[in-house]
C-alpha positions in Angstrom: -30.7 0.8 -44.1 -29.9 2.1 -47.5 -26.5 3.2 -48.7 -27.3 6.9 -48.5 -28.2 6.7 -44.8 -25.0 4.7 -44.2 -22.9 7.4 -45.9 -24.6 10.1 -43.9 -24.0 8.2 -40.6 -20.3 7.6 -41.5 -19.9 11.2 -42.5 -21.3 12.4 -39.2 -19.1 10.1 -37.2 -16.0 11.1 -39.2 -16.8 14.8 -38.8 -17.3 14.5 -35.1 -14.0 12.6 -34.7 -12.2 15.1 -37.0 -13.5 18.2 -35.2 -12.7 16.6 -31.8 -9.2 15.8 -32.7 -8.8 18.9 -34.8 -9.5 21.2 -31.8 -7.9 19.2 -29.0 -4.6 18.6 -30.7 -3.9 22.3 -31.7 -4.9 23.4 -28.2 -2.6 20.9 -26.6 0.3 21.9 -28.8 -0.3 25.6 -28.3 -0.2 25.0 -24.5 3.1 23.2 -24.8 4.5 26.0 -27.1 3.5 28.6 -24.6 5.0 26.7 -21.7 8.3 26.1 -23.6 8.4 29.8 -24.7 7.9 31.0 -21.2 10.5 28.7 -19.9 13.0 30.0 -22.5 12.1 33.6 -21.7 12.7 33.1 -18.0 16.1 31.3 -18.6 17.3 33.8 -21.2 15.5 37.2 -20.9 17.7 38.7 -23.5 16.1 36.7 -26.3 12.5 37.2 -25.0 11.5 39.4 -27.9 12.6 36.9 -30.5 10.9 34.0 -28.6 7.7 36.1 -28.4 7.6 36.8 -32.1 8.3 33.1 -32.9 5.6 32.1 -30.4 3.0 34.4 -32.0 3.7 33.1 -35.5 3.6 29.5 -34.5 0.4 30.0 -32.5 -1.2 31.7 -35.6 -0.3 28.7 -37.7 -1.7 26.3 -35.1 -4.9 28.2 -35.0 -5.1 28.1 -38.8 -4.9 24.4 -38.6 -8.0 24.2 -36.3 -9.8 26.6 -38.7 -9.0 24.4 -41.6 -10.3 21.3 -39.8 -13.5 23.2 -39.0 -13.8 24.2 -42.7 -13.4 20.7 -43.9 -16.0 19.4 -41.3 -18.5 22.0 -42.5 -17.9 21.0 -46.1 -18.4 17.3 -45.2 -21.6 18.1 -43.3 -23.3 20.5 -45.6 -21.8 19.9 -49.1 -20.7 16.3 -49.0 -19.9 15.3 -52.6 -20.5 11.6 -51.8 -24.2 12.2 -50.9 -24.9 13.2 -54.5 -24.1 9.7 -55.6 -26.7 8.1 -53.3 -29.5 10.7 -53.1 
């Protein structure tokens, strides 16, 4: 096995791991954020509007994290700068 093939295999494994963790972790954290926000809204209905706004902003930031992970994975798969060294 030449070094280019090894770099490609390592890149594919790293990308698969990154996309798996990069989508599972934000989804898990978003679920926890929604649960905590709903608990707060039921306990204190008078601050529900502020909690809702904070929840939407935090969920947008968490979604952007998953999108950044996807972008990095696509760059690694289709424009890997390390492959130019070996091919």
